[in-house]
N, C-alpha and C positions, 0 to 999 in steps of 0.2 A: 701493236700497244705503244701507246706513246709512253715517252719517260717520265720518272717523276724527279721533281728538282727542289729541292728543301733550299730554303735561304736560313743560313746561322746568323744571326744578329748579337754582336759582341758587344759588351759592356764593361762590367766590372769580372771578367772571367776568362783575361788574356795570355790564356795558354794552350797548348793540345794535348797535355797530361793530365790524367783527370777531369776529363770535361766530357758531362754526357753528353751536351747539345753536339757536339761536332764528332763524338761516337754514334749515336745514334742517328744521325742524318747521313753518314756515310754506310751506315747499316739498311735505314729504312728508303734509301736515293738511290738513284742510276748518278746524280749530280748534286754537287752540293755547291753553295755560293755564299762564302764568307762575308760579311760585310762588317765595317768599324764608321760611325758617324760621329764628326767632331760635332758637337750639339752648341750651337752659341750661345743656349740658354747659361750653360755653364762657364761661358767666360766675360759674361757681362758684370757690370760693378752695381752693388745693392744701394740702395739709397744712404744707408749709412755708411757710400764712401770703400766697402769691403767688395774687393774681386771677390769673385764665388772661387776661382782657380788662381794661384799667384804661379808666378815663373818658375819657381822652381819643381813644382807639382806639375804644371803642365809640361817643362822639358820631359820629369822620368815619364809622362804619359805617353808624349811622342817616340821616346826610345821604347817604352814598352809595344807599342803598338806598329813600330818599324821591325821589332823583335819579332813579332808574331807572324807577321806577313813574309819573314825568311823561315822561319819555322814551317808553314803552312807550303811556302815553295819547295822546301825541302821535301815534304810528302807527295808532291805533285799538284799542291793545291796553289792559292792566291786568295789577296787579301782587298777586296772593293774598300777603297778609303772616297768618304764624302764629306762634307761639312754642311752643315743644316740640321734641321728639324727632322728626325727619325721618323715622324708622321707624316713626311711628305715625301721624304726619298727612298723610304723602303717600299710604298706602294708604287711609285715608280719605276723603282729596280724589279719589283715581281709584277709587272706588265712587263718588263722588256726582256727579263728572263723566263718567263712563262714558270713562275714560281707557283709552287703544289700547296705549301705549308712553311711558314715560319716560326722558328725554334728561338728561345730566348730563356735566361734564368731570369726567374723571380727577383723580386727586390720588394725591399720592407719599410723603408723610409718615404715620406709623402710625394716629396718631388720627383723620385725616380718611379714610383706607381703611380701617377699624373701622366707621366712620360708614356708609361706601357700602356696606360687606357687608351690615350691618345691614338697610339700606334694601331691599339687592338680595335680601336674603333674604324680607324682610316682602312685596314685590311678588310675587315667584315665590310665594308661597302663593294670589296671587289670579290666577295663571300670566299677570304681567306682567312682560316684558323692561324692564331696567334699561339702557338702550343708553351705552356708556361715549367721549365724545370728548376728543382732546387739544387743548389750547388754551389750556395756562400758560405754553409754550415759546416762543423764538425760532425754534429748529430744529424740524421736525417728526421723529419718532424714526424716522420710514420713511425721512427723507432723510441719516441718517446714513451714515457711510462705515465702519459697525460695529455689530453686533449690542449690544443694550443689553449683553448679558452681558461682551462684550470691550471697551466702551468704557477709556480708559484711563483710570487713577485720578489719573494727573499732568495738572493741567490744562495746562501747556506744551503736551505733548502733546494731549490733547483739541483744545487752541485751534488747533495750528497742522493737524492734520487737517479737523477741521470748516472751517478758513478755505479749506483750500485746495479738498476735495471736496465739499463740500455747499451748498447755497445754500439762503435764506431766501424762504420762498413767501409770494405777493403777500396782501394782506388779502382777507377774504370779505367780500362785499356784503352793505350794511344792509337790513334791508328794510326797503321803503317802507308796506308796512301790514300790519297781522296782525288775525286775525278771533278772538276767545275765545267761549268758548259763555257762556252767561247767567248771571253771575254773583251770586250772591243774598249774599252777603257777603266781601268784598274783603280786609276786616281795617285794622285799624289799625297805624299804625307805633307801637309802644311807644316809651315814655320812658326817659330813664337811671335813673330810680327803679325802675319797672317789671322792670329789669332786674338791679337790687339796685345798684346802682351811682348816685354823687352826680356834680351838675354840674360841670365841670373850670372852672378858676379860668385864665384868659388871662394868660400874664406880660407884662408890658409890655417887656420886653428882648427877647422873641422876635422875629426880623426877619419874621415874619408867620404867620399861624394856615392851617393845613391846613381846607380845606372839601371834603368826602366829595363823588365823584359824577362821573359821565362827563362832565359837562359843566365841572366846575373843572378836570380832567384836561386836557382839552383846551386849555381857555385857559392853563393852566400851563404845556403843552407851547410854545403859540405865543408865551408871556412869555419863554419861556428862548432861545427864538430870537431875541428881538426885544433879548434883553441878552446875548447870546453875547458880545459881547466881555469883560466881565467875564469869562468861564471862561476866556479866553485867558491872565488874567494870569500865572496858575500854570503853564502850558504846559511851559515847559521845563525845569522842576523836576523831580527825578529823586523825589521824595518831596513826599506831599501835605500840606497846611497844616490847621491847625486851622478857620480863613479861609476854605480854601477853597470858591469860587464851585460849585455842583453844580447840577443838574438839578430836586432835591427832586421827582423824578417817582415815588419809592419808594413813597410811602402809597398813591397810585393804583393803582400797578402791582400791589401786593401784592393787594388785593382786585379784580384785574382791571376796574377802572374804565376803563383804557387798556392796548391789548395791548402787550407786547413787538414784535411784529411791527410794529405802528404806529409806536412810535417807531421802530425800526430806518428803516424806508420813508422818513417823515419827515427824518431826518438824513441818509439817501442824499440826499434832494431837496437839502438845503442845500450838504451838500458838493460836489453838481454845480453848484449854482449860484454857491457861495464858493472851490472848489479848496480846503479848507482841511482841516487835520486837527484842528481844536481839539474837535470832538465825540469823535474816539477815545476818551477815557476813559469816556463814558456807553456806547460799543456795547462796551467791555470788562468792564463793570457786568452790561449784560445776559445778555455770554456766562459770567460768574459766575454767576448764575442758573441758565443752562440747566446748568451743569456741577453744581452741588448738587442742582437736581433729578434731574438724571441717575443721579446717585451714590447717589441714594436709590431710586431705580428700580431701580439694578444689586443693590443690596447691602443695602438695606431701614433697618434698625433697627443693621445691625451696621455702618455707616457711620461712626456714631457712638458704637460701643463701642471700649475698648482692644482691641490682637490678645492682647498676653499680659500676665500680671502684671508682669511686668519693666519696661511700657514706661508705669505707671500712674504720675503724679507723684506723690510722696511729698506727704503733706497733713499742715498743721500743726492737727490734729485739735482740739486743746485749746485753740484760737482761733479755728478757722472762723467761728462763731457772731458773736464779737465782730468780727472783720477783713470779714466779710461785711456787716455795720450799717455800719461807717464808711463802708466802700466804698460803699453803699447812699445813704448821707446826704453824701456828698461831705466826708468829715471824715475822710482818711486821713494830711493832712498833705503829699502834693504837690499842690502848684498845680493843676496843668493836669489831674491827673486828677479831683482835687475840682472845677474847673472844668464838667468835661465831664459829671458826673455831675448836679450841679446843671442844667444846662442839659436833660439827658435829662428830670429828674424834674420840669422846670417846662413841657416844651416835647413829650415825648413825640419828639423825634428828636437827631439828633447826626450828623456826615457819617460816612462812612466810617473816615477816620484816627482821630477820636475812637472809635469802637468798636473799632479794632484795639488802642489805647494802654489802654485802661481793661480791656478784656477781658486782655490779657495783664499788666497789674501783677497784675488780680485771683489768676491760675493761676500765673504766675510768681513774684511778688512777693512776695503774699499766702497764696500757696498751700492757696487754698480751691478746692475740688471745683469746676468747671467748670461742671458742668450746673446749679448752683444760680445761676450768674450769668445762664448761657441763659432760665431760670426766669424772673429778673427782666427780663429784656429782653423776653421774651412778655407779660411784663403792662405795660412801660413802653411799649415801642416803637410807633408809632403805623402804622410800615408794616412791624410783623411779618410774616414769611413763614418758615412752620416750616421749610422745607428751606434758607433762607440763612441763615437765625438760628441754627439747631442745627449745620448745617454747618460755619458761620465760627466756632462755637465750638470743634468739635471738632477745627477746625485749628489755629485757638490753643494747646490743650490739647494736639495732638500725637498723639493718640490713634486715629487712621485711619494709611492708606497715605501720604495725599496729603501729604508733608513740607515744600511751599513755604510761605512766608511771603507773604501778599499785599503788604504794605508790609513793608519793610525795617527801617524805625523802630518797628514795634513789638516790636522785639526790643532796642532801646537803653532802657538804666534810665531811668524815668522822672524819676528824681532828676538825670539829667543834661538834662532837656527845659529848656524855655524855663521860666521862673518869673514873667515879667513881660510880658505884652503886652496888646493891646487886649480880644482875649477872656476872659483871667481878669480885667483889670478889671473887665468888665461881669456875669462869671456867679459872680468870686470877688472881692468890693471890697474887704473885709479884707485883701486881701495887697498892696493897691496902695497 
């Protein structure tokens, strides 16, 4: 009887804990071949001039892949690393290592699903199956109280029904050991220059630097609980602050270095131990992530398309380019907007409150096409996640059925916002 070998295609699930495709492959096969492809598609420059992946996020990705390789090696495995189109690389590896099946986690945004379809077609020519798993959401779609096509477009209704009728599944067990076939060439981790990017400069004003990987993610969650009292400072406030303490877990969540379920159950344990609701905002953020992913699953690209021409915001086409550049560079003349943009450009991270106000200002005050702002966030954010980023921007632009604003402050004219505080003093010292 011949051995069965399963290829595990890692994408945005760079962890060994709570990872169904890795555990299932280890259980269902004799050998497991873990693979990560650095797809050049994600390192190209758009016609607008935006890189799809900026240097800060690319560095975080490299660190995350390196940590995944180390963690796999710790349980007897290895990670094969390649640079190139997965639709070409995976079939080549499948033939070389006599693969019987390929596992991966299903994505929802169109670029990612297009790549999956290309891989599936290429593998099918070899009579190989690409098996899809669901591992990016807090709630499994099979546990929802409604089919995908009937998911409420209103977040408030979605939240109410989910929390009343659905439960979060327990985390998947972590494999204690995996066995790989004899690997002739595991491949080296590329450098930033090999990906066409420069080494980023770390800004001394940043509160801290994000280090990629599952190990750092688990440490960040632990530190968050240790510093939980800081989070409680603004607990009673209706509106978040630009200085709000947050978990800052989003970069690791975006690449799947830590799962939403793991965060949820750790928060649940903390709640049971402390009887405090101070972590509820984090759970709400996790639910928003689910909402946006399910909206893309339900509507596809239509979720971020205007319903009809009368709902499209009238744009000041003559000045769009100039307005966009001033916004990008933090030169709008509105201190808080400019300070947030300086922080984004320097660190690749701004909190949710900051994202809402700068996006709202670009769309509603500067009358710039919202997709141009979303593309800039795609380049700059170290925690970029397709569904959350494009869903959020579409939400603010009001182009879909979901009319609820995530934060009431996003509708407040930026000229009425604070002009001087510690945050502005740090990121826009010339106005202090």
